[in-house]
N, C-alpha and C positions, 0 to 999 in steps of 0.2 A: 801400196801393196794392193789395196782394194781395187784400184783402177786396173792393175794387171790381171787380177783374178776375174773381174767383170769382163774384161776384154777377151780373156781366154774362154770364159763360159759362153759368151756370145759367138765367138768363132766356132766353138764345138757344136753349138746348136745349129748354126748356119750350115756346117759341114754335114750334119745328120739330115737336114731337111731337103737337100737337093744334090744332084750330082755336081761334083766340083769341076770347075773350069780351071785347070791347073795354073795357067799363067796369071789370070785375074785374081783368084783366091790367094795365091802365094804372094802376089804383090800387095794385096790388101792386108794380109796377115803381117808381112814385113813392115808395112807402113804403120800399122797399129802398134806393133811391138816396139818400133823405133820411137814413136810418140810416147808410149808408156815408159820406156827406159829414160827418155829425156825428162819427162815429168818427175820420175823418181829421183833422177840426178839433181834436178832443180830443188826438189823438196828436201833433199839431204845435204845440199850445199850449205856450208856454214858461212854466214856473212858477218864481218866484224861489226860490232855495235859502234854507233857513232859516239865519238868522245864527248862526254858531258862535263860541263864546268860547274853545274849546280853542286852545292855542298862541298866546295873546294876553297882552299886558301893558298896564297902565293906571296913570294917575296921577290923584289927586284930593286935595282938601284936606278934612279932617274934623276938627272940634274945633280948628281953627287950625293943624293939622299936616299937612304934605305926606306922603301915603302912596303907596306903589308896591305894585301887586298883579300877580302873574303866575299865569296859569292854564295848566297843562301839558296835554299831549296827551290825558291820561286824565280831565281835568276836576277835577284837584286844584288848589286855589289856596293861595297864601301871600301875606299882606299884611305889609308892614313900613314903619316910619317911623324916620328917624334911625338907620338900621342896627340897629334893634331889632325883633324879631318881635312882630307885633300879633295876627295871627289866621291860622288855616289850616283847611281842610276841603275839601268838594267842592261843585261847582256843576253844575247841569243846567239846560237850557233847557226851560221849560214854556210853550208857546204863544209869546208875545212877551216873556216875562220870564225873567230869570236868577235862579235860586233857589240861594242860598248856604246851605249847611248846615255851620255851624262845628263843628269837632271839640273846641272849647274850651268849649262850653256845651251845655245840654240843651234849648235853646229851640226847636229845629227850624228848618227852612229859613226864610230871609228873602228874599222875592222883590223884584226891582227891574225897572223897565221898561228895555227895551233898544232900540237902533236900529242898523242896519248902519252901521259906522263904519270908515273907513280910518285907517291910521297918520297921526298928526298932527291928526286931527279930534277935536272934543269934542261932547258932547251932555249934556243935562240928564236925570237919571234920578230916579225917585221910588220909594221902597220902599212895600210894602203898609202900612207903619205911618205913611206920610206924610213920611218924611225925604227931603230933596232934596239931591242932589249934582251937581256938574258933573264929568264924567270925561273924560279925554283918553286916546285910544289911543296907545301908544308902541310902538317897535320891540320885538319879543319879547325879554325879558330873563330869562335863567335865574336861579333863586333863588340869591342869594349864600349861601355856606356859613355865614356868621355869623348868618343869620336863618332857616335851615332849622329846621323843627319837630323 
């Protein structure tokens, strides 16, 4: 709004200081008003927040076993099954994928598709290697002492 008011004030001052050249001043005013309207539209545009995995917990079945995975506030994850530690490492979002970098191997990050998901909802995810899983978001669960790395 300040940009619009400033532009209008400048245009008014310019109009008072010299005789107007109708075509040039009108074109300049139209250009300034168009730029101001575009700037206001951009400022008011709501962009969706990137989906965050931090402070979330998930359940999925892999190799016939139910797994639980928790991602803490710092992006550290721990996965467990049947009260046994399965994996741990870090996870970061890259574009629309969650990239898990296990501390238990030297293979590097494995990235999976993601979708904004509320607690109780499920979605199908696919890894860069083509593996498919159905994951369900659950209420955040701290990592149990028995499965901490």
